[in-house]
N, C-alpha and C positions, 0 to 999 in steps of 0.2 A: 503494501499498499504506500510505503514513504517514498519509493522508486516512482511511481505514477505520479504522486505529488510532487516529484521536484519538476517533473515533467510539464508541467502545467503554465509555471514561467514562462519555461523555452519557446512553447507553443506560441502563448500568447504576443512574445516577443517577436516572433517570426511575423505575425502577422501585422505587424505596423515596420516594418523594415521596410525602407522605400524603395521602389519598383525599381531604382538604376542598381540596386545591388542584390536584386533576386534575379536579375537579368544574368543568364550564363554564358560563354562560348559552349561548343563543343567539347569536348574532353579529347585531348590528342590535335586541338587546331594549329594548323601549320600556317594559316593567311597572313603575312603582314598587315598591321594597323586594320584591325577589325572592327575597331570601336569607333575610328575614322580622329582618334582626339589627336595623334601625334601630326603636326601641322609645320610648315616652312612657309613662311609669308602667308599665311592664310589658307596654305593649299595640302592637302591630305599626302603625307608621304607615301610613296608606292602607288599612288593614284595618277593617273594622267586624263585631261580633259580634250574632248577632240568633238565632231560633228561639222555640221554644215554653217550653225546659225549659235555658235556657241558664248561669243563675244570674250572681248577681254578686258579688264581681267575676270574672272567667274565670281559671283559672291556679290557680286553689282545690280542684281537686276536681269542679269542675264540666264540663260536656262541652266546651266551649271553652275553647281553652289553647294557651298558646303554652311550648313544652315543649324541656330542656336536655338529655333520656334520651337521645335520640341525632339526631342533624343529618348532614346532607353538607358545608356551609362556613356559615360558621365554628361557630356553637355552636348556633341557636336553629331551629327546625322549628315549623310549625303544625299543629295538630292538632284534632279533633274525637274524644271518647272518652265514650262515650255508653254510661254503666252504668244510665240508667234508662228503663222500660217506658212512660212515660207522654208522653213528649214528644222533642223533639229539638231540635239545635243547629246554628250554621252560621256560617260566616264570610264577607265578601265584599268586593270591592275593584272601585270603577268605574276606567276609563280614557279617556279621551277620544281618538278615535279621528284629529282633524284634528291633521296633521301626522306623524302615525303612520302610518294605511293610508285604502285609498281602495276604494272599491265594486268589487268583480270581483276585489279581491288576495286571494291565498292568504295565510291567516297561519297561520305555525306555533306551537304551543302545546308546550310540553316542561317535565316535571317530574319531582319523584323520587318515589317512594310508599314506605310500608311499612303494611301492613293486616292485621288480623284480626277478622272478621265473624263473628259467630255464626251458627250453621248454622241454618237455617227459611226455610220459603215467604217469598219475598220480603224477607228479609232483605239489607239494603243498603247504601253509602254513597256518595258521588259528586263528583267534580268536574263543576261543571253550569256553561256557558258563556252566555253571552247576549248579541243586539247588541239593542239599544235603539236608538229613532228619537229624533226632538227633542223628544218628549211624554214619553217613557219608558214608550213602549209595545215591546214585543216585537218582534221581528224574525226571530228563530231560538233555538229552544230546543235545546241539545245539550247531553245527558248520557252523561259517561264513569263508570260504573257499576262499580262492584268490590263482590266478596263471597268469602267462605270468607277463606282466609290468601294474603295475597302470597308470590311466589316467595322472595323472601328473609328473610320469617318465622321466626325460630328462638325459640319460648316466650316470650316477652318484648319490647317494644320495645327495651330498653337494647341486647339480643344479635343483633338482625335487622340486615339492611343493606338498602337502598335499591335498587329498581328503577328504571329512567329507561321514564319512557312518553312520547311522541311521539303527536302528533294536529295534523289540518292542516283548516282552515275555511275558507271564500271570506267576504268581508265582502258583507252582502246589501246592495241598495241604499238609502237612509236613513238608513242606520245612523250615528249619532254617538257612542256611547256602547259599551265592551266590557265585559260585568262576569263575573267569574270568582269563584263560591262553591264552597267545602268544606263538601259539608252531611254530617252522620248517616243524612237523607233517608230512602227508606223509610216502611214500616210505622212506627208509635211506639214497636212492641215492640223495633225493631232496637238491639242491643246491640253493642257493640265498638269499635274504634279504627281513626284513620286520616289519618297523617300524612303530610304533603308538603312538601319543600323545594328549594329553587333552582328555582323556578315563573319560566320566563319566554316571552316572546311577542316574535314578530319576522314581518317580510313575507318569505315565501320569495321569493329571486331567480328572474326570469325564466329559464328554458333558455337564451336570449339570452345572459344576463348570466356564468351559470355557465360559457361557452362561451368567452367574455371572459376573465375569470379565470383559468379552466385554460390558456387560450394563453399569458397575461400568466407566470402560474407558470413552465412549460414553458422560456419562452423566458429569465425569468432565471434559471432553474438551468443554461440552458446557456450563457448569459454566464459564469456562476460556473463552471463547468466548463472553459471557453477560458482565463479566467483562472490556474485553477490547473494547468493543461497549460503556459503561457506562465511562468508561477511555476520551475517545474521545469527 
């Protein structure tokens, strides 16, 4: 009974932990600057802006932006805010696979997102994932498209809440680089905003590894319970 009573303040405390502290990257995440908090001259380290209508510099009302209007952890998030009907913008980041993931392994990709895309035929934005060979050739073209409003959208970015998105991809043979893009995409007339934060990438453990970890956890819990019983 005493041990149960001790857990009550811990549970209550967790309920009041700020959302930014509850946000977690995938275990084993190997993507650099996943929270977009490492900045140089207002630019997120490891990320490059581009597109046909991105403006210079980003973050001054043009499409490619780093915003503090809303975030998961702690203060910055990555955005494409497209008010132009004549072009598009994008952010992209490359990560070498050597030492991180091998051909045939399953990669888990997780990010938090808010979006509001103007209605209309083909209007969409996307997280775009590419696998590249040693010559820069594409080995896989994966588009996670969004349109309309995200479930957490509430009139403005500042009033909205992030929703977590999880995807899995298999590393193709010959891939040496993984590229992730956040792009306004779709036809050039697409307008709206797409904001992401806490983007992380990690190898998905094999079922046998998960089983071993589960057994280890059960054994550890059993030992802990026995120690408590002896202490009584």
